[in-house]
C-alpha positions as CSV (number, residue, x, y, z in Angstrom):
1,M,0.0,0.0,0.0
2,I,2.5,2.5,-1.2
3,N,1.5,6.2,-1.1
4,S,3.1,9.6,-1.9
5,A,1.1,11.7,0.6
6,P,3.3,14.8,1.2
7,F,3.9,16.4,4.6
8,S,6.1,19.4,5.3
9,Q,8.3,19.5,8.4
10,A,5.9,22.2,9.8
11,E,2.9,19.9,9.2
12,L,4.6,17.0,10.9
13,L,5.3,19.1,13.9
14,S,1.8,20.6,14.0
15,I,0.1,17.3,13.6
16,L,2.3,15.2,15.9
17,G,4.2,17.5,18.2
18,S,7.7,16.5,19.1
19,L,10.0,15.8,22.0
20,S,12.9,15.5,19.6
21,S,15.4,18.0,18.3
22,L,16.0,15.9,15.2
23,L,12.9,16.6,13.2
24,P,12.7,14.9,9.8
25,N,12.6,17.2,6.7
26,D,9.6,17.3,4.4
27,C,8.5,13.8,3.4
28,K,6.7,12.3,0.5
29,G,4.8,9.2,1.4
30,I,4.2,7.3,4.7
31,S,5.4,3.7,5.1
32,T,4.8,1.2,7.9
33,D,6.7,-1.6,6.2
34,S,10.5,-1.3,6.1
35,R,10.6,-3.8,3.2
36,T,8.7,-1.4,0.9
37,V,10.1,2.0,2.0
38,Q,10.6,4.4,-0.8
39,P,13.2,7.2,-0.8
40,G,11.7,10.3,0.9
41,N,9.1,8.3,3.0
42,L,8.5,8.9,6.6
43,Y,8.8,5.4,8.3
44,I,6.2,4.7,11.0
45,P,7.1,1.5,13.0
46,L,4.1,-0.2,14.4
47,K,4.2,-2.4,17.5
48,G,1.9,-5.4,17.8
49,E,1.7,-8.6,19.9
50,Q,3.9,-10.6,17.5
51,F,6.1,-7.9,15.9
52,D,7.7,-4.5,16.5
53,G,8.6,-2.4,13.6
54,H,11.1,-0.4,15.7
55,A,13.5,-3.2,15.1
56,F,13.7,-2.2,11.4
57,I,14.2,1.5,11.7
58,H,17.9,1.4,10.6
59,E,16.9,-0.7,7.6
60,A,14.2,1.9,6.6
61,I,16.7,4.7,6.9
62,E,19.2,2.8,4.7
63,K,16.5,2.4,2.1
64,G,16.0,6.2,1.9
65,A,13.5,7.1,4.6
66,I,14.0,10.7,5.7
67,G,13.2,9.8,9.3
68,C,10.8,7.9,11.5
69,L,8.4,8.1,14.3
70,I,9.2,6.4,17.6
71,Q,6.8,5.2,20.2
72,H,8.0,6.6,23.5
73,D,8.0,3.2,25.3
74,C,10.3,1.8,22.6
75,L,13.1,4.4,22.9
76,Q,15.5,2.3,25.0
77,G,15.7,-0.5,22.4
78,I,16.9,1.6,19.5
79,P,20.7,1.9,19.1
80,D,22.4,5.0,17.5
81,L,19.2,7.1,17.8
82,S,21.1,10.4,17.8
83,S,21.9,10.1,14.1
84,I,18.3,9.4,13.0
85,P,15.8,12.2,12.3
86,H,12.8,11.2,14.4
87,I,9.6,12.3,16.2
88,I,8.7,10.7,19.5
89,V,4.9,10.0,19.9
90,E,2.8,8.3,22.5
91,H,1.5,5.7,20.1
92,T,2.6,5.2,16.5
93,I,-0.7,3.7,15.4
94,Q,-2.5,6.8,16.6
95,A,0.0,9.0,14.9
96,L,-0.6,7.1,11.6
97,G,-4.3,7.9,12.0
98,S,-3.7,11.6,12.7
99,L,-1.5,11.9,9.5
100,A,-4.1,10.1,7.4
101,H,-6.9,12.3,8.8
102,H,-4.9,15.5,7.9
103,H,-4.4,14.1,4.4
104,R,-8.0,13.2,4.0
105,K,-9.1,16.8,4.8
106,R,-7.3,18.0,1.7
107,F,-10.0,16.4,-0.4
108,D,-13.5,17.7,-1.0
109,I,-15.0,14.6,-2.6
110,P,-17.5,11.9,-1.6
111,I,-15.9,9.6,1.0
112,I,-18.1,6.5,1.6
113,A,-17.6,4.4,4.7
114,I,-19.0,0.8,4.6
115,A,-19.5,-1.0,7.9
116,G,-21.6,-4.0,9.0
117,A,-21.6,-7.5,10.3
118,A,-21.3,-9.3,6.9
119,G,-20.8,-8.4,3.3
120,K,-18.6,-5.3,3.8
121,T,-15.9,-6.3,1.4
122,S,-18.2,-7.5,-1.4
123,T,-20.3,-4.3,-1.0
124,K,-17.1,-2.1,-1.1
125,D,-15.9,-3.8,-4.3
126,F,-19.3,-3.5,-6.0
127,A,-19.8,0.1,-4.9
128,A,-16.4,1.1,-6.0
129,H,-17.1,-0.4,-9.4
130,V,-20.4,1.4,-9.7
131,L,-18.9,4.8,-8.8
132,G,-15.9,4.0,-10.9
133,T,-17.9,4.1,-14.0
134,C,-18.4,7.8,-13.5
135,K,-15.7,8.9,-11.1
136,H,-12.1,8.0,-10.5
137,T,-12.6,6.1,-7.3
138,L,-10.2,4.9,-4.6
139,K,-11.2,1.8,-2.7
140,T,-9.9,-0.3,0.2
141,M,-7.5,-3.0,-0.9
142,A,-8.9,-6.5,-0.1
143,N,-10.3,-6.2,3.5
144,Y,-7.8,-3.8,5.1
145,N,-10.4,-2.3,7.3
146,N,-8.8,-1.8,10.7
147,Q,-6.8,1.0,12.3
148,I,-3.8,0.3,10.1
149,G,-5.5,-0.5,6.8
150,V,-7.9,2.4,6.9
151,P,-5.3,5.2,7.3
152,L,-3.0,3.5,4.8
153,T,-5.8,3.6,2.3
154,M,-6.6,7.2,3.1
155,L,-3.0,8.1,2.5
156,M,-3.4,6.8,-1.1
157,L,-5.8,9.6,-2.0
158,E,-4.4,11.6,-4.8
159,D,-5.4,14.8,-6.7
160,N,-7.1,12.8,-9.5
161,H,-9.4,10.9,-7.2
162,E,-13.1,12.0,-7.4
163,A,-14.5,9.6,-4.8
164,A,-13.4,6.9,-2.3
165,V,-15.1,3.8,-0.9
166,I,-13.5,2.8,2.4
167,E,-14.4,-0.3,4.4
168,I,-14.3,0.0,8.2
169,G,-14.4,-3.0,10.5
170,T,-14.5,-3.7,14.2
171,N,-13.9,-6.4,16.7
172,E,-14.3,-4.4,19.9
173,P,-16.3,-1.5,21.3
174,G,-15.3,1.9,20.1
175,E,-13.4,1.0,17.0
176,I,-16.1,2.2,14.5
177,E,-16.2,5.6,16.3
178,I,-12.4,5.8,16.0
179,L,-12.4,4.9,12.3
180,S,-15.3,7.2,11.5
181,S,-13.6,10.2,13.2
182,M,-10.4,9.4,11.4
183,L,-12.0,8.9,8.0
184,A,-14.6,11.8,8.3
185,P,-16.9,10.2,5.6
186,T,-19.5,12.2,3.7
187,H,-21.7,9.0,3.4
188,G,-22.0,5.8,5.4
189,L,-23.6,2.4,4.8
190,I,-24.1,-0.4,7.2
191,T,-24.7,-3.7,5.4
192,N,-26.5,-5.4,8.3
193,I,-26.5,-6.1,12.1
194,G,-25.7,-9.7,12.9
195,K,-23.9,-11.8,15.4
196,E,-20.2,-11.0,15.1
197,H,-17.2,-10.6,17.4
198,L,-19.4,-11.5,20.4
199,E,-16.3,-12.1,22.6
200,K,-16.2,-8.4,23.0
201,L,-19.4,-7.0,21.6
202,I,-21.4,-9.5,23.8
203,D,-24.7,-9.6,21.9
204,L,-26.8,-8.1,19.1
205,D,-27.4,-5.0,21.1
206,G,-23.7,-4.6,21.5
207,V,-23.2,-5.1,17.7
208,E,-25.8,-2.6,16.9
209,K,-24.3,0.0,19.2
210,E,-20.9,-0.5,17.7
211,E,-21.8,-0.6,14.0
212,T,-24.3,2.3,14.2
213,A,-21.6,4.6,15.7
214,L,-21.0,5.3,12.0
215,F,-24.6,6.6,11.6
216,Q,-24.2,8.6,14.8
217,W,-21.0,10.2,13.5
218,L,-22.7,11.1,10.2
219,E,-25.7,12.7,12.0
220,R,-23.4,14.9,14.1
221,H,-21.3,16.0,11.1
222,G,-23.9,16.5,8.4
223,G,-23.2,13.3,6.5
224,T,-25.7,11.1,4.6
225,R,-26.8,7.7,5.9
226,L,-27.6,4.8,3.5
227,I,-30.1,2.6,5.4
228,N,-30.9,-1.0,4.6
229,I,-34.5,-1.3,5.7
230,N,-34.5,-5.0,5.1
231,D,-32.6,-5.1,8.4
232,E,-35.1,-4.7,11.3
233,R,-32.5,-3.0,13.5
234,L,-31.2,-0.6,10.9
235,R,-34.6,0.4,9.6
236,T,-35.2,2.2,13.0
237,F,-32.5,4.7,11.9
238,A,-34.6,5.9,8.9
239,Q,-35.5,9.2,10.6
240,G,-34.0,12.6,11.0
241,P,-32.1,14.5,8.2
242,R,-30.0,13.3,5.4
243,Y,-30.7,9.6,4.7
244,I,-31.5,7.4,1.8
245,T,-33.2,4.0,2.2
246,Y,-32.7,0.9,0.1
247,A,-34.3,-2.5,0.1
248,L,-35.0,-5.8,-1.7
249,D,-38.8,-6.5,-2.1
250,N,-39.8,-3.7,0.2
251,P,-40.7,0.0,-0.4
252,A,-37.7,2.3,-0.1
253,D,-36.2,5.3,-1.9
254,L,-34.4,2.7,-4.0
255,H,-35.8,-0.8,-4.1
256,A,-35.6,-3.8,-6.2
257,T,-37.5,-6.9,-7.0
258,W,-35.5,-9.9,-8.1
259,H,-35.4,-13.5,-9.2
260,L,-32.9,-16.1,-10.2
261,S,-31.9,-16.8,-13.8
262,D,-31.5,-20.3,-15.0
263,Q,-27.8,-20.0,-14.3
264,G,-28.5,-19.0,-10.7
265,F,-27.6,-15.3,-11.0
266,A,-29.8,-12.5,-9.7
267,E,-31.9,-10.6,-12.2
268,M,-33.2,-7.3,-10.8
269,E,-35.8,-4.7,-11.5
270,L,-34.7,-1.4,-9.9
271,H,-37.2,1.2,-8.9
272,T,-37.1,4.8,-7.7
273,A,-39.9,7.4,-7.6
274,L,-38.7,8.6,-11.0
275,A,-37.4,5.7,-12.9
276,N,-37.3,1.9,-13.4
277,E,-34.4,-0.1,-14.8
278,N,-33.4,-3.8,-15.2
279,A,-30.1,-5.3,-14.4
280,T,-28.6,-8.8,-14.7
281,L,-25.8,-9.7,-12.2
282,S,-22.9,-12.0,-12.5
283,L,-23.2,-12.8,-8.8
284,P,-25.3,-15.7,-7.5
285,G,-28.5,-15.6,-5.6
286,K,-29.7,-13.4,-2.7
287,V,-26.1,-12.5,-1.7
288,G,-25.6,-11.0,-5.2
289,A,-28.9,-9.1,-5.0
290,L,-28.2,-7.7,-1.5
291,T,-24.8,-6.6,-2.5
292,A,-26.0,-5.0,-5.7
293,I,-28.8,-2.9,-4.1
294,A,-26.4,-1.6,-1.5
295,A,-23.9,-0.6,-4.1
296,A,-26.7,1.0,-6.2
297,S,-27.7,3.1,-3.3
298,I,-24.2,4.5,-3.1
299,G,-24.3,5.4,-6.8
300,M,-27.7,7.1,-6.3
301,A,-26.4,9.1,-3.3
302,C,-23.5,10.3,-5.4
303,G,-25.7,11.6,-8.2
304,M,-25.7,8.8,-10.7
305,T,-28.9,8.1,-12.8
306,L,-30.7,4.9,-12.4
307,Q,-29.8,4.0,-16.0
308,Q,-26.1,4.6,-15.2
309,I,-26.4,2.4,-12.1
310,A,-28.1,-0.4,-13.9
311,Q,-25.5,-0.5,-16.6
312,A,-22.8,-0.6,-14.0
313,L,-24.5,-3.5,-12.2
314,D,-24.7,-5.4,-15.6
315,N,-21.0,-5.0,-16.2
316,Y,-19.6,-5.9,-12.8
317,E,-17.3,-8.9,-12.3
318,A,-16.3,-9.6,-8.7
319,P,-12.5,-9.5,-8.0
320,I,-10.9,-12.9,-7.6
321,Y,-9.0,-13.1,-4.3
322,T,-6.2,-15.6,-3.8
323,G,-7.6,-19.0,-2.8
324,Y,-10.6,-17.9,-0.8
325,G,-13.8,-16.5,-2.2
326,R,-16.7,-14.3,-1.4
327,M,-19.7,-16.2,-2.9
328,M,-17.7,-16.9,-6.1
329,K,-19.3,-19.3,-8.5
330,T,-16.8,-21.8,-10.0
331,H,-16.8,-25.4,-11.2
332,I,-15.1,-28.7,-10.6
333,D,-15.9,-30.8,-13.6
334,E,-19.7,-30.5,-13.9
335,I,-20.2,-29.6,-10.2
336,V,-21.1,-26.0,-9.4
337,V,-19.1,-24.6,-6.4
338,L,-20.0,-21.6,-4.4
339,N,-16.8,-20.5,-2.8
340,D,-17.6,-18.3,0.2
341,S,-14.7,-19.4,2.3
342,Y,-13.4,-16.0,3.4
343,N,-15.3,-15.6,6.6
344,A,-18.5,-16.6,8.5
345,N,-20.8,-15.5,11.3
346,P,-24.4,-16.6,12.0
347,A,-25.9,-14.0,9.8
348,S,-23.7,-14.5,6.7
349,M,-23.9,-18.3,7.2
350,M,-27.7,-18.2,6.9
351,T,-27.6,-15.9,3.9
352,A,-25.1,-18.3,2.2
353,L,-27.4,-21.3,2.9
354,E,-30.4,-19.4,1.6
355,T,-28.4,-18.8,-1.6
356,L,-27.5,-22.5,-1.9
357,S,-31.1,-23.5,-1.3
358,A,-32.4,-21.2,-4.0
359,M,-29.9,-22.0,-6.7
360,P,-31.3,-24.1,-9.6
361,C,-30.0,-27.6,-9.2
362,I,-30.6,-30.9,-10.9
363,G,-28.6,-32.9,-8.4
364,K,-27.9,-32.6,-4.7
365,R,-27.1,-29.5,-2.6
366,I,-24.0,-30.0,-0.4
367,A,-22.8,-27.6,2.2
368,I,-19.2,-27.7,3.6
369,L,-19.2,-25.5,6.7
370,G,-16.4,-24.5,9.1
371,D,-16.5,-23.0,12.5
372,M,-17.8,-19.5,13.1
373,R,-15.1,-17.8,15.2
374,E,-15.2,-15.0,17.8
375,L,-18.7,-15.7,19.1
376,G,-17.6,-15.8,22.7
377,S,-19.9,-17.6,25.2
378,T,-22.6,-17.9,22.6
379,S,-20.5,-20.1,20.3
380,Q,-21.9,-23.5,21.2
381,E,-25.5,-22.3,21.1
382,E,-25.0,-20.7,17.7
383,H,-23.3,-23.8,16.2
384,R,-26.0,-26.0,17.6
385,T,-28.7,-23.7,16.2
386,L,-27.1,-23.9,12.8
387,L,-26.9,-27.7,12.9
388,Q,-30.6,-27.8,13.6
389,Q,-31.4,-25.5,10.7
390,V,-29.0,-26.6,8.0
391,V,-31.0,-29.7,6.9
392,D,-33.7,-27.3,5.6
393,Y,-31.2,-25.9,3.1
394,C,-29.2,-28.8,1.7
395,D,-29.2,-32.5,1.2
396,T,-25.8,-33.2,2.8
397,C,-23.8,-31.1,5.2
398,I,-20.1,-31.7,6.1
399,V,-18.9,-29.7,9.1
400,T,-15.4,-29.3,10.5
401,G,-13.7,-27.5,13.4
402,D,-13.7,-27.8,17.1
403,E,-16.9,-25.7,17.6
404,F,-19.0,-27.7,15.2
405,S,-17.6,-31.0,16.5
406,Q,-18.5,-30.1,20.1
407,A,-21.9,-28.9,19.1
408,F,-22.6,-32.1,17.2
409,D,-21.5,-34.3,20.1
410,S,-23.7,-32.3,22.5
411,M,-26.9,-33.0,20.6
412,N,-29.0,-36.1,21.1
413,T,-30.4,-36.5,17.6
414,L,-29.2,-35.2,14.3
415,P,-30.0,-36.5,10.8
416,H,-27.5,-38.8,9.0
417,S,-27.1,-36.1,6.3
418,I,-24.8,-34.2,8.7
419,I,-21.2,-35.5,8.7
420,V,-18.4,-34.3,10.9
421,A,-14.9,-34.2,9.3
422,D,-11.8,-34.0,11.4
423,S,-9.9,-31.9,8.9
424,V,-10.2,-29.7,5.8
425,E,-8.5,-32.6,3.8
426,Q,-11.2,-35.0,5.0
427,C,-13.9,-32.5,3.9
428,A,-12.4,-32.7,0.5
429,R,-12.3,-36.5,0.5
430,L,-15.9,-36.7,1.5
431,V,-17.1,-34.2,-1.1
432,N,-15.0,-35.8,-3.8
433,A,-16.6,-39.2,-3.0
434,Q,-20.2,-37.8,-2.8
435,A,-20.5,-34.9,-5.3
436,Q,-21.6,-35.8,-8.8
437,S,-22.4,-33.9,-12.0
438,G,-25.3,-31.6,-11.5
439,D,-24.7,-31.1,-7.8
440,I,-24.0,-27.7,-6.1
441,V,-21.5,-27.4,-3.3
442,L,-21.3,-24.4,-0.9
443,I,-18.0,-23.8,1.0
444,K,-18.3,-21.5,4.0
445,G,-16.4,-20.9,7.2
446,S,-14.4,-18.4,9.2
447,R,-11.0,-17.3,8.0
448,G,-9.0,-19.3,10.5
449,I,-10.5,-22.6,9.2
450,K,-9.0,-21.9,5.7
451,L,-11.8,-23.8,3.9
452,E,-10.4,-22.6,0.5
453,R,-8.0,-25.6,0.9
454,V,-11.0,-27.9,0.4
455,L,-10.8,-26.8,-3.3
456,E,-7.1,-27.4,-3.4
457,F,-7.4,-30.9,-2.0
458,W,-10.4,-31.7,-4.0
459,R,-8.7,-30.8,-7.3
460,E,-5.7,-32.9,-6.2
461,F,-8.0,-35.9,-5.6
462,K,-9.6,-35.4,-9.0
463,T,-6.3,-35.3,-10.7
464,Q,-5.0,-38.4,-8.8
465,S,-8.2,-40.4,-9.8
466,E,-7.7,-39.4,-13.4
467,H,-4.2,-40.9,-13.4
468,T,-5.1,-44.2,-11.8
């Protein structure tokens, strides 16, 4: 995430203050990675549980950094500091955010923040595509949505940008407020309120309070809220000034009816008070429709016509991420695979299962599910609930992970169509043995389970069988 955001020496001093007499000169670009430092960058070493960038300060200087920031509690571990231009700060991660905020204020353009329990990255990608058909648009790379990724994205703003779509995430109370204040968005969209990161957010009320901090910030600062009124918790925020509502199959400022094509993709009819347009997506099922209507609302809020939006929806192709997928439709021989292996929580798991259930299918529907992480004390209950419901959406379900295994063992009766696998490789062996031409297979689980490896093993087994 290389940038060339400029800061004068006077700006650095004004933004950060200094306890040092060796102020760096003017810099061009901020780097937090000594491996990719460019000449003229200011190097900001970040300190985490498993790493400390202060150990690489001399390497960054040798590569051409004009100076660095130093977290005050790391001073003692840095040799030969007297020869390095530097600024001492309380916390380097907060300093990174302050510099990014200063840089963001140089731009009078639409800045859209996207939050929510599920679907943030897909919505960000789709929305950036829609806006990108009319405006030169910056977007978050992959899912770099935390207090490091957000400021590094903001620092990539350049004079030719006409809009930005920035994903903001959370795993503890207060983070959305921090990121909203740092980003200072002009618009904000929350995809949904669902059970996520319950170890620290505790329950749905906690999730709602955390995620809707974005809406609270926008209300205080004159921004526009984009409200998904399909979500019963979010629809209560459709009041007060400056908001646009959107929905599937419900009245809203922008709403859509939809159905599945023979290929399982969503075909939509978009409606506003002034216009109607049709769009055919390259994304499957309900997940695709939900993502599209959210992205369309962002286009509408930024002044695009419904015709422009519909054309953008027609032309969208989701980015292919390495290995894992976000409801990516692919094939293994004549078997359809819905690769949604990037992450999972109860809300996104049910949406994925609904998509699987609705897909046109001449064979069996098979779900391969991995643990849903970071659910705290509710984890066993949530995994048991899903095991009780999953049979309504598929013919066979293969589950893996400690949480699913424990939930399965704790239940008295479960149908034989649910199978527990002790590894990702065994999931692949089971699906390779059971799936046939005409079947549809959903792969869904939290990032730590790495269910994308099911596809790797499965293809290996296919190749091996072809050579025997």
